[in-house]
C-alpha positions in Angstrom: 22.1 237.5 14.4 21.1 240.6 16.4 18.8 240.4 19.5 16.0 242.2 17.8 16.2 239.9 14.8 15.9 236.9 17.1 12.8 238.5 18.7 11.3 239.2 15.2 11.9 235.5 14.2 10.2 234.3 17.4 7.2 236.6 16.7 6.9 235.4 13.1 7.1 231.8 14.3 4.5 232.3 17.0 2.2 234.1 14.6 2.7 231.3 12.0 1.8 228.7 14.7 -1.4 230.6 15.6 -2.5 231.0 12.0 -1.5 227.7 10.4 -1.3 224.0 11.1 2.4 223.7 11.6 4.3 220.4 11.7 5.3 220.1 15.4 8.7 218.7 14.7 9.5 221.5 12.3 8.2 224.0 14.8 10.3 222.5 17.6 13.5 222.6 15.5 12.9 226.2 14.5 12.1 227.2 18.1 15.2 225.5 19.4 17.3 227.3 16.8 15.8 230.6 18.0 16.3 229.6 21.6 19.9 228.7 21.0 20.6 231.9 19.2 18.8 233.8 22.0 20.9 232.0 24.6 24.2 232.7 22.9 23.2 236.4 22.3 22.0 236.8 25.9 25.2 235.3 27.2 27.2 237.8 25.1 25.0 240.6 26.4 25.5 239.4 30.0 29.2 239.3 29.6 29.3 242.8 28.1 27.0 244.1 30.9 29.2 242.5 33.6 32.3 244.0 32.0 30.8 247.4 31.9 29.6 247.1 35.5 33.2 246.2 36.5 34.4 249.3 34.7 31.7 251.4 36.6 33.0 250.1 39.9 36.6 250.9 38.9 35.5 254.4 37.9 33.7 254.9 41.3 36.8 253.8 43.1 38.9 256.2 41.0 36.4 259.0 41.6 36.7 258.4 45.4 40.5 258.3 45.2 40.7 261.4 43.1 38.2 263.2 45.4 40.3 262.4 48.4 43.5 263.5 46.5 41.8 266.8 45.5 40.7 267.4 49.1 44.2 266.7 50.4 45.7 269.2 47.8 43.0 271.8 48.7 43.9 271.4 52.4 47.6 271.7 51.5 47.0 275.0 49.6 44.9 276.3 52.6 47.7 275.4 55.0 50.4 277.1 52.8 48.2 280.2 52.3 47.6 280.4 56.1 51.3 280.2 56.8 52.1 283.1 54.5 49.1 285.0 55.8 50.2 284.6 59.4 53.8 285.7 58.6 52.5 288.8 56.7 50.2 289.7 59.6 52.9 289.2 62.2 55.4 291.3 60.2 52.7 293.9 59.3 53.2 293.3 55.5 50.2 294.3 53.4 51.7 293.3 50.0 54.9 291.9 48.6 56.4 291.5 45.1 57.9 288.0 45.0 59.4 287.2 41.6 56.6 286.9 39.1 53.9 287.0 41.9 52.2 289.8 43.8 51.0 288.7 47.2 48.8 290.9 49.4 46.4 290.8 52.3 42.9 291.6 51.1 39.6 292.2 52.9 37.1 289.7 51.8 33.4 290.3 51.1 31.2 290.3 54.2 29.8 286.9 55.2 27.5 285.6 57.9 28.5 283.6 60.9 25.5 281.8 62.5 25.9 281.7 66.2 22.7 280.0 67.1 20.3 278.9 64.4 17.5 278.2 66.8 17.0 281.9 67.5 17.2 283.1 63.9 13.8 284.6 62.9 11.6 282.3 60.7 11.7 284.9 58.0 15.3 283.8 57.3 14.7 280.0 57.4 13.9 277.7 54.6 13.0 274.1 54.8 13.5 271.3 52.4 10.7 268.7 52.3 12.0 265.2 52.6 9.7 262.3 52.5 10.3 259.1 54.6 9.8 256.6 51.7 10.8 253.7 53.8 8.3 254.6 56.5 5.6 255.1 53.8 6.4 251.7 52.3 6.2 250.0 55.7 2.9 251.6 56.4 1.5 250.6 53.0 2.7 247.0 53.6 0.9 246.9 56.9 -2.3 247.9 55.0 -2.4 251.5 56.2 -3.7 254.1 53.8 -1.2 256.8 52.9 -2.9 259.4 50.8 -0.9 260.3 47.7 1.2 257.1 47.8 0.9 253.5 46.6 3.1 250.5 46.4 4.8 250.1 43.0 6.2 246.8 41.9 8.7 246.8 39.0 10.8 244.3 37.2 14.4 244.4 36.0 16.9 242.0 34.6 19.2 240.3 37.1 22.4 238.7 35.8 24.3 236.3 38.1 
């Protein structure tokens, strides 16, 4: 029986109880059957959820490992390119045909090097608004009024 079917049976049983004079023993037996089905189905859902959450943690660890590996490889490429660049500069080589590759020193597009951001004119600055949600929550908990904010209470399913 699917979870939504169990819910529908419970709703029908509840409605029947409200509308009719139902035998209490029959109601209790029907309710226990629904409750047993709900318990079994909920346990299966909880097992599936825990299994998926385990997979998520494994993926997060793998993402971190792969990110670190990618950064190490990028750094290795940078070191290798720097070595070749330094040799070319020292030997005054602008380009070289090396097997199937053409290597050359090129002038990159202009970029900006910020020497002191404090003295850069305001015209060239942009600011990102970041709200202190923890501070706002603490103020609201203390009974302070924070215009544009209120405490929100939500519910979620916890599986232990």
